[in-house]
C-alpha positions, 0 to 999 in steps of 0.5 A: 492151498498147498501142490508141491514142486518137484525139483528138476535138479538133482538133490544127492542129500534127498536122495540118499537120507530115504535109500538110509532110511526107507530102502532101494523100493521108492526109487525109479533107476532110468537108464538113460544119461540125461532127459532130453529124450520123450522116453527118459522124460516119461519114466520120470514122470512116470516114477512121479506119479508113483510116489517115487525118486527117479535118478538116472544110472549114473545119479543112482551110482552117487546116492549108493555108494554115499549111503554105503559110506555112511554106513561103514562110519554110524556103524563106529559111532557111540550107541552105533548104527542109529539107522537100524531094527526099526521103522523108518518116517513115522508120523506122530500126532498128538492135542494140547488144549484143542488143538493139534500138533504133528511131528515125523520122526525119521527113524522109529527105534524098537530099543528106543534108546535113540531118536536120531534124525539123518540130515545132509550138508555141503558143509563140513560135518567137523562138529564144530563147525556143525552149531550155527548150521543148527541154529540157522536151519532149526534144528535146536527147535526142531530136536525140542518139539519132536521129544515134545512129541515123543513124551506127549504121545507116549514113547520115552519119558526123557527121549535121547533126540540125535543128528547125525550130518552126512557130507553130499560130497565124497569121502560123504564124512558122518558127525558124530552123534550130535546132540543139545547141551541141557542149557540148548535144550531149555532154550529150545524148549522155551522158543517151542512154548511160545510157537505153541502158546502163539500157534493157540491163540490164534487158532482160537481168534482166527487171525493169522499176524504177519508183520508188525506193523508199526516201525521197525529199527536195523541195527548194524549187525557185529561184523559189519562193523568189523568188515567197514573197521577193518577195511579202514583201517587198511586204505591209511595203511595204504595212504600211508605206505604210498605217501612214504614211497611219493616220499622216499621217491621224490627228486634230490633239492 
């Protein structure tokens, strides 16, 4: 019963992703400042009906600027430009013990030297800042799942899967290739194995449980307790300072 929703908000990252991987064939450029006119709305709806991404002229300029900045930076990275000499957005499917699994690779390079994944972000692309983003978004799971599929369909026995992040604000900086360490790979592989086991059980039993039915206890996270302790200490310091000030300004008797 899935029904796709067309976002009204301009998504620079999504558009740049499409242009970086597929080129300019998937867009419809609308020569208007906005969608207030009936003509602009009609062109937008027609583009979506054709499976294209509608963009206003000024939006297209932003997308091109981001992609051109990305290409120049990608070419300087270790391993060279990741999204050249290959096929974009390739779907792979494989069966495991009676269930089917699927992944959609961002880019399938002819040389199979690396399997790159393009991600846009509003955050800094400094590698030191990307760990939290990767785990919050489940990108470690994606990497492990895709590597499993790549091996299953015979594309590569030990695939090198790497993320390439780009900021959506000027100067559109890109990250170096980001890969999981062996320890991170092991943890991600275990996550994927557990997920597939659960999926297989649900498929075979035709039972799709949601949340637990038993009582769940919630403990404060470390940062919440630290925030309270910091505020409490600050309040005590303020009270002490006010008391000292009042004492110093008290009339002499």
